[in-house]
C-alpha positions as CSV (number, residue, x, y, z in Angstrom):
1,A,5.6,-7.7,8.5
2,A,6.6,-4.3,7.2
3,R,10.2,-5.4,6.7
4,T,9.0,-8.5,4.9
5,F,6.7,-6.5,2.6
6,L,9.4,-4.0,1.8
7,A,12.0,-6.7,1.2
8,S,9.6,-8.4,-1.3
9,L,9.5,-5.3,-3.5
10,E,11.6,-4.6,-6.6
11,P,13.9,-1.6,-6.2
12,G,11.6,0.6,-8.5
13,Q,8.5,-0.4,-6.5
14,R,10.2,0.3,-3.2
15,A,11.2,3.8,-4.5
16,R,7.6,4.5,-5.3
17,I,6.3,3.4,-1.9
18,V,8.9,4.6,0.7
19,R,8.7,8.2,1.7
20,G,10.5,10.2,4.5
21,L,8.5,11.3,7.5
22,D,9.3,14.9,6.6
23,D,7.8,14.5,3.1
24,N,4.7,16.6,3.7
25,A,3.5,16.3,0.1
26,A,3.4,12.5,0.3
27,R,1.7,12.7,3.7
28,T,-1.0,15.2,2.7
29,D,-1.6,14.6,-1.1
30,W,-4.1,11.8,-1.1
31,S,-7.8,11.2,-1.9
32,N,-10.3,8.4,-1.7
33,L,-11.8,9.4,-5.0
34,P,-11.5,7.0,-7.9
35,S,-8.2,7.1,-9.7
36,A,-9.9,8.3,-12.9
37,I,-10.9,11.5,-11.0
38,Y,-7.9,11.9,-8.8
39,P,-4.8,10.3,-10.4
40,R,-2.4,8.6,-8.1
41,T,1.2,9.8,-8.4
42,A,2.9,7.7,-5.8
43,G,2.7,4.1,-4.6
44,V,2.2,0.8,-6.4
45,P,-1.3,-0.4,-7.4
46,L,-2.1,-3.8,-5.9
47,G,-2.6,-5.2,-9.4
48,E,1.1,-4.6,-10.1
49,L,2.2,-6.7,-7.1
50,S,3.1,-10.4,-7.6
51,D,1.2,-13.0,-5.6
52,A,4.0,-13.2,-3.0
53,Q,4.1,-9.4,-2.7
54,R,0.3,-9.3,-2.3
55,R,0.5,-11.9,0.4
56,A,3.2,-9.9,2.2
57,F,1.0,-6.8,1.9
58,H,-2.0,-8.5,3.4
59,D,0.2,-9.9,6.2
60,L,1.2,-6.3,6.9
61,L,-2.4,-5.1,6.9
62,A,-3.5,-7.9,9.2
63,V,-1.0,-6.9,11.9
64,A,-1.5,-3.2,11.5
65,L,-5.3,-3.2,11.7
66,S,-7.7,-4.8,14.0
67,G,-9.4,-8.0,12.9
68,T,-12.5,-6.1,12.0
69,G,-10.5,-3.4,10.2
70,Y,-8.6,-5.9,8.2
71,G,-11.8,-7.7,7.3
72,E,-13.4,-4.5,6.1
73,A,-10.3,-3.5,4.1
74,A,-10.0,-6.9,2.5
75,T,-13.7,-6.8,1.6
76,I,-13.4,-3.4,0.0
77,M,-10.3,-4.5,-2.0
78,W,-12.1,-7.6,-3.2
């Protein structure tokens, strides 16, 4: 599912998402505050993904999370 999602991305999108395991800034610089308060500097907003990319992203979440976890995440995103 991860390979399928990454393969669905445009090169520029992929460059904004993929980070090395030794990239401490990418690993530790995050917040669950609204983006207006804590601007996002990495990643790709879900709204910028095509329908096919969004489906691949949801497929990835579904295999990475428990059924309950995926249901909660999908509900929050909705």
